[in-house]
MISE-519639 format. One record per residue (C-alpha): x, y, z; residue in one letter; residue number from 1. Coordinates in pm, 1 decimal. Example, Ala and Ser with C-alpha at 12.3 -4.5 7.8 and 13.67 -1.06 7.14 Angstrom:
<koldrens>
        X        Y        Z res   n
   1230.0   -450.0    780.0   A   1
   1367.0   -106.0    714.0   S   2
</koldrens>
This chain:
<koldrens>
        X        Y        Z res   n
   8783.0  12526.2   6815.0   M   1
   8551.6  12280.5   6983.6   D   2
   8547.6  12382.7   7349.9   K   3
   8518.8  12051.0   7530.8   R   4
   8613.5  12172.0   7877.5   Y   5
   8402.1  12353.9   8135.4   A   6
   8519.2  12628.0   8373.0   V   7
   8338.9  12633.6   8707.1   R   8
   8387.1  12694.2   9076.7   L   9
   8576.6  12410.4   9239.3   A  10
   8396.6  12166.3   9462.3   K  11
   8524.2  12112.5   9815.2   T  12
   8664.6  11770.0   9732.9   D  13
   8863.1  11904.4   9433.9   E  14
   9107.1  12114.1   9637.9   W  15
   9378.5  11849.6   9655.0   E  16
   9355.7  11769.9   9282.8   D  17
   9379.1  12140.4   9196.4   A  18
   9682.6  12191.3   9421.4   M  19
   9845.3  11875.6   9279.2   A  20
   9798.6  12021.6   8929.3   L  21
   9952.2  12349.3   9046.9   A  22
  10252.5  12169.5   9198.1   W  23
  10309.3  11943.9   8895.1   R  24
  10290.8  12234.0   8652.0   T  25
  10499.1  12461.1   8874.5   F  26
  10777.8  12201.0   8892.6   K  27
  10780.1  12159.2   8513.5   K  28
  10763.2  12525.0   8404.7   F  29
  10844.1  12758.9   8694.8   V  30
  11067.9  12593.3   8955.4   A  31
  11389.5  12631.9   8753.7   D  32
  11347.1  13011.7   8769.0   D  33
  11319.4  13004.6   9149.9   Y  34
  11577.0  12942.0   9417.6   S  35
  11548.7  12638.0   9642.4   E  36
  11396.9  12870.2   9902.7   V  37
  11141.0  12992.5   9647.6   G  38
  11039.7  12639.9   9548.9   V  39
  10989.2  12551.2   9916.1   K  40
  10794.5  12875.1   9972.0   E  41
  10562.5  12789.0   9682.9   F  42
  10508.0  12434.8   9809.0   Y  43
  10440.8  12561.0  10159.5   D  44
  10185.3  12807.1  10019.6   F  45
   9983.8  12548.1   9825.5   I  46
  10004.3  12310.2  10124.1   S  47
   9895.0  12571.3  10378.2   D  48
   9590.0  12462.4  10573.0   N  49
   9492.0  12827.9  10625.3   N  50
   9424.9  12893.4  10255.0   I  51
   9230.3  12567.6  10242.9   Y  52
   9017.3  12690.1  10533.6   K  53
   8968.6  13023.8  10352.2   M  54
   8857.3  12825.9  10043.7   F  55
   8606.1  12629.3  10252.2   L  56
   8441.5  12946.7  10382.5   I  57
   8445.3  13118.3  10040.9   G  58
   8716.3  13378.1  10105.2   E  59
   8967.3  13217.3   9867.8   Y  60
   8796.2  13155.9   9534.7   K  61
   8904.7  12863.6   9318.6   L  62
   8782.4  12779.8   8969.9   W  63
   8875.7  12472.1   8772.2   V  64
   8868.5  12377.5   8407.1   A  65
   8736.4  12025.1   8372.8   E  66
   8772.9  11801.3   8069.4   L  67
   8633.1  11448.1   8063.4   D  68
   8612.0  11439.9   8442.5   G  69
   8971.7  11558.9   8491.6   E  70
   9088.6  11894.2   8625.8   I  71
   9312.2  12037.8   8352.8   V  72
   9336.9  12397.0   8476.1   G  73
   9283.8  12609.3   8784.8   M  74
   9284.8  12970.1   8899.1   I  75
   9247.7  13115.7   9246.3   S  76
   9174.2  13466.9   9365.7   V  77
   9247.4  13616.3   9705.2   R  78
   9159.3  13955.0   9849.1   T  79
   8884.2  13976.6   9585.7   K  80
   9115.0  14092.5   9303.7   R  81
   9455.7  13924.4   9325.5   H  82
   9521.8  13619.2   9111.1   I  83
   9705.3  13388.8   9343.9   S  84
   9751.5  13075.9   9131.1   L  85
   9690.8  13001.6   8763.4   L  86
   9799.6  12672.4   8611.5   F  87
   9699.9  12463.8   8311.6   V  88
   9814.3  12105.4   8263.0   D  89
  10094.7  12092.5   8008.3   E  90
   9899.2  11864.9   7771.0   K  91
   9633.6  12134.3   7747.8   H  92
   9844.4  12448.2   7692.7   H  93
   9752.4  12683.0   7407.2   R  94
   9387.4  12576.2   7390.7   L  95
   9239.7  12889.5   7551.7   G  96
   9192.0  12733.9   7895.5   I  97
   9413.4  12985.4   8076.8   G  98
   9239.7  13274.4   7901.4   R  99
   8895.9  13135.6   7992.6   D 100
   9004.5  13092.2   8354.6   L 101
   9124.5  13455.2   8363.6   I 102
   8800.1  13581.5   8211.7   Y 103
   8587.7  13376.9   8451.6   T 104
   8779.2  13514.3   8750.8   A 105
   8756.7  13869.6   8612.5   S 106
   8377.6  13837.0   8573.8   E 107
   8359.5  13745.7   8942.6   Y 108
   8576.2  14045.8   9031.9   M 109
   8367.9  14285.9   8821.5   I 110
   8043.7  14151.7   8972.7   E 111
   8194.1  14228.3   9314.1   N 112
   8276.3  14588.8   9225.0   G 113
   8644.0  14549.6   9145.0   E 114
   8783.7  14766.5   8865.7   T 115
   9114.5  14587.0   8819.0   F 116
   9300.6  14263.4   8891.1   A 117
   9658.2  14213.8   9007.5   T 118
   9905.7  13928.6   8981.2   V 119
  10269.1  13864.8   9063.7   N 120
  10369.1  13676.9   8749.3   A 121
  10643.9  13418.7   8734.5   S 122
  10893.9  13458.3   8448.9   P 123
  10713.5  13175.4   8267.0   Y 124
  10375.4  13350.9   8294.5   G 125
  10471.8  13708.1   8200.2   V 126
  10402.6  13675.6   7826.2   N 127
  10067.4  13504.5   7888.4   F 128
   9953.6  13780.3   8123.3   Y 129
  10061.0  14045.9   7873.0   H 130
   9860.1  13865.5   7602.6   A 131
   9538.9  13881.8   7808.9   V 132
   9579.5  14251.6   7892.0   G 133
   9794.0  14281.1   8205.3   F 134
  10055.6  14555.9   8223.2   K 135
  10369.6  14556.5   8437.7   D 136
  10344.9  14785.0   8738.8   T 137
  10707.6  14741.6   8839.4   G 138
  11024.7  14555.2   8760.8   D 139
  11079.0  14189.7   8835.9   E 140
  11193.6  14131.6   9192.5   Y 141
  11261.8  13838.5   9421.9   I 142
  11018.9  13768.5   9704.8   D 143
  11110.5  13479.8   9936.9   S 144
  11319.6  13322.9   9660.2   G 145
  11047.1  13361.7   9396.6   M 146
  11104.3  13577.9   9087.6   R 147
  10789.7  13780.0   9017.5   V 148
  10678.8  14071.7   8804.8   T 149
  10392.9  14275.8   8955.6   P 150
  10113.2  14335.4   8705.7   M 151
   9769.7  14489.9   8683.4   R 152
   9476.6  14457.8   8443.3   W 153
   9224.5  14742.7   8438.8   D 154
   8876.1  14621.3   8349.6   F 155
   8795.7  14933.6   8148.1   N 156
   8799.4  14746.3   7819.9   R 157
   8692.7  15038.5   7600.4   N 158
</koldrens>
């Protein structure tokens, strides 16, 4: 496959576009699995000025996948090893963008001494995370109206 997109750290002025992509994709693929409270909780999270401030000072990492000047995917990491958000525009699903975003974030984690990554996967994302190597660490549960499955990926890839 001809890889025409680039994965890189987000620029300061790309925050809003990345969060808009997250919201659009969330509404299309995830929101129906969440309660009204969960949908509001998610929106409040991506709209929170505190995570934006953390992004500005480098404590909340955000990478984007860019294709022809457009952000078509994004991943964020908090607490150095927890995948907080991962979304790919629906027109660009199944092209390897999500996998490349995961691998880029994991390289950052490994470089910073982390030995594993965690994520609380939505029902829509569970199969994707399994495909890239994550394992369930518990059963699905509801947190603030959001259905999530806790997962972990150990970087020992032997």
